[in-house]
Each structure stands twice: as structure tokens, then as C-alpha cells.
C-alpha positions in Angstrom: 11.0 9.7 15.0 8.1 9.6 12.5 8.6 13.3 11.9 12.3 12.8 11.3 11.5 10.0 8.9 9.2 12.3 6.9 12.1 14.8 6.6 14.3 12.0 5.4 11.7 11.1 2.7 11.7 14.7 1.6 15.5 14.7 1.3 15.3 12.0 -1.4 13.9 14.3 -4.2 16.0 17.2 -2.9 19.1 15.0 -3.5 17.9 14.1 -7.1 16.4 10.8 -6.2 12.9 9.4 -6.8 10.5 8.0 -4.2 8.7 5.7 -6.7 11.2 2.8 -6.3 10.2 2.4 -2.7 7.0 0.9 -3.9 9.0 -2.0 -5.4 10.7 -2.7 -2.0 9.4 -5.9 -0.5 10.2 -6.6 3.1 9.7 -9.9 4.8 7.7 -10.4 8.1 6.1 -6.9 7.8 3.4 -8.0 10.3 6.0 -8.1 13.1 6.8 -4.5 12.5 3.1 -3.6 12.8 2.9 -5.8 16.0 5.9 -4.0 17.5 4.4 -0.6 16.9 1.1 -1.7 18.3 2.8 -2.9 21.5 4.5 0.5 21.8 1.1 2.3 21.5 -0.5 -0.1 24.0 2.1 0.4 26.6 2.4 4.2 26.3 -1.2 5.3 25.6 -3.7 2.5 26.4 -2.5 0.3 29.3 -1.2 3.1 31.5 -2.7 1.6 34.6 -1.5 -2.0 34.0 1.0 -3.7 36.3 4.5 -2.6 35.8 5.8 -6.1 35.0 3.3 -6.4 32.1 4.3 -3.0 30.7 8.0 -3.9 30.9 7.3 -7.2 29.2 5.4 -5.4 26.4 8.3 -2.9 26.0 10.9 -5.6 25.6 8.7 -7.8 23.4 8.3 -4.9 21.0 12.0 -4.8 20.5 12.3 -8.5 20.1 9.6 -8.7 17.4 11.1 -5.8 15.4 14.6 -7.4 15.8 13.3 -10.6 14.2 11.9 -8.6 11.2 15.1 -6.6 10.8 17.2 -9.8 10.8 14.9 -11.4 8.2 15.6 -8.4 5.9 19.2 -7.8 6.8 20.3 -7.8 3.1 18.3 -4.6 2.5 20.7 -1.6 2.6 20.6 0.3 5.9 18.6 -2.2 7.9 21.6 -3.6 9.8 22.4 0.0 10.8 18.8 0.4 12.0 19.1 -2.9 13.9 22.3 -1.7 15.6 20.6 1.4 16.8 17.6 -0.5 18.0 19.8 -3.1 19.7 21.6 -0.3 21.6 18.3 1.1 22.9 17.0 -2.4 23.8 20.2 -3.4 25.7 20.0 -0.2 27.8 16.3 -0.7 28.4 16.9 -4.3 29.6 19.7 -3.2 31.9 17.5 -0.5 33.5 14.5 -2.6 34.3 12.4 -1.7 31.2 13.0 2.0 31.1 15.4 3.9 28.8 17.1 6.4 31.1 16.5 10.0 30.2 18.2 13.3 31.1 16.1 15.6 33.3 17.5 18.6 31.5 16.6 17.1 28.1 13.1 16.3 29.3 12.6 19.9 30.6 13.9 21.4 27.3 11.4 19.2 25.4 8.5 20.2 27.7 7.9 16.8 29.2 7.1 16.0 32.8 7.3 12.4 33.9 5.2 11.1 36.8 7.4 8.8 38.9 4.4 6.8 40.0 3.7 5.7 36.4 5.7 3.5 34.1 7.6 5.4 31.5 9.4 3.8 28.5 11.8 6.8 28.9 12.3 8.5 32.2 14.7 9.9 34.9 16.2 7.1 36.9 18.0 7.3 40.3 20.9 5.1 39.4 20.8 4.5 35.7 23.1 2.1 33.9 24.9 3.4 30.8 23.0 6.8 31.1 24.9 8.2 28.2 23.2 5.8 25.9 19.7 7.0 27.0 17.6 9.9 25.9 20.3 12.5 26.6 19.3 15.3 24.1 16.2 17.2 23.2 15.3 17.9 19.6 15.9 21.4 18.4 13.3 24.1 19.4 12.6 25.0 15.8 11.2 21.5 15.1 7.6 20.7 15.8 6.7 17.7 18.1 9.7 18.1 20.3 11.0 15.0 22.0 14.1 13.5 23.6 16.4 11.2 21.6 19.2 8.8 22.3 22.4 7.8 20.4 20.5 4.7 19.3 17.8 6.8 17.9 20.3 8.8 15.8 21.9 5.6 14.6 18.4 4.4 13.5 17.9 7.6 11.5 21.3 7.2 9.8 20.2 3.7 8.8 16.9 5.0 7.5 18.7 7.6 5.4 21.0 4.9 3.9 17.9 2.7 3.2 16.0 5.5 1.5 18.8 7.0 -0.6 20.5 3.7 -1.6 17.2 2.1 -2.6 15.8 5.1 -4.5 19.0 5.9 -6.3 20.0 2.3 -7.2 16.6 1.2 -8.4 16.1 4.4 -10.4 19.5 4.0 -12.1 18.8 0.4 -12.8 15.4 1.2 -14.4 16.9 3.9 -16.5 19.8 1.6 -17.6 17.3 -1.1 -18.5 15.1 1.3 -20.6 18.2 2.7 -22.3 19.5 -0.7 -23.2 16.2 -1.6 -24.9 16.0 1.7 -26.7 19.6 1.7 -27.8 19.8 -1.9 -28.7 21.1 -2.3 -32.3 18.6 -3.9 -34.7 19.5 -7.3 -36.0 20.6 -7.5 -39.7 17.9 -8.2 -42.2 18.2 -11.6 -43.7 17.1 -11.6 -47.4 15.7 -14.9 -48.6 17.7 -16.4 -51.5 14.6 -16.5 -53.7 14.2 -12.8 -53.4 17.6 -12.2 -55.0 16.6 -14.0 -58.2 14.0 -11.4 -59.1 15.3 -7.8 -59.9 12.1 -6.3 -58.5 12.2 -8.3 -55.3 15.9 -7.7 -55.0 15.4 -3.9 -55.1 12.7 -4.1 -52.5 14.9 -6.2 -50.2 17.8 -3.8 -50.6 15.6 -0.8 -49.8 14.4 -2.6 -46.6 18.0 -3.4 -45.7 18.9 0.2 -45.8 16.3 1.2 -43.2 
């Protein structure tokens, strides 16, 4: 997903947009996003030997925290689409006891082997619920960092694309329109004081200024 997001970033200038407007984007509750990512790292890389119930709780909590952040920023273009994809993954994970069901074929194609004795946030289940919403496909072989993806993941990427391209294009056009209105704004008429019109010399100077 991070690699796919980098590709989406590169698509903005290729489509004629500018990445600079992203620096003006202000999101609320950004700390919850960081917390969600930290929980994902803990559960998949640090606390591998922790009790299964704890790992399941961390997995579901990571989705709850990021859902709160997404809802707080729901007016930002694309974030509701991202929330929809995340909600799809979260629902399937909750229905399957904390694990997103994965296709054994997709895992083999991506080069992954899952130890049944260890907790996996994505793995092959004996009787999965809604397996078609799990990790059913492997990323293409020509891409680095191969992995398996779900329909929810693809919806998240669509939302990220909408967020990037809408934000960059709208803000860039708005900035250009603002600068253009300032540069092209007609100058106000020059008001000549009445006293200046009584003197021929002052009147000539005022008229020359009015013709600027």
C-alpha cells in the first residue's frame, strides 16, 4: 500500500497537477492515524509472541482509531471512499476472528508463507466468512514489494487517488485564479483635486497622470 501511494503521488505531476498544494491540507486528529499505524507495526512485527486475544484487539483497535480520524475529516475529497474501503476490511476481519482471510494461491504468487501457529492479520482460514472480500489477489510480478490485496484495499487506493488529484488540481487552480484576479484587476480612476484644476500647470500634470 505505501508503494502504491507513492505511485499515486507520481501520477499527480504526470497528469499536470502540482504536489505543493498538499502542504496546505490540514487534517484533524492526525495523531490517531499515527497511532493506528503504530498498532499495525506492533502487532505484525514486534509482539509476534503475544497472546492471540491481545493481537486481535490491537488489530481491531487500529481500524477503530483510523475510522474516527477519517470521519473527523469526512469533508476532505476522497476520504469517505477511503473510509468505505477500510470499513469493508474491518468488517471482514471482525467476522473472521481478527484475521482477514487470504487466498492460498495469492499468497503463493506473492511469495508469502504463513505459519498457522502464529497470528496473522491476513492468512488462510479453514472456513472463512465473506472470503471474496479478503486478500484474494497478488500484486503484479513486475512491481517490487509484492503483496496480496483485497477489494477494500483497492477502494482505499481509489479514494487516495481522488484525494490527491482533487486537492492538487482544485487548490492549484484556485491559487492561479487568485493571482490572476490581483494582476488583472483594473486600476481605480484617478481623482483630481479641484484645486489642481485651477492652475494650468497643475492641471496638465494631473491630466498626464490620469493618462497612465
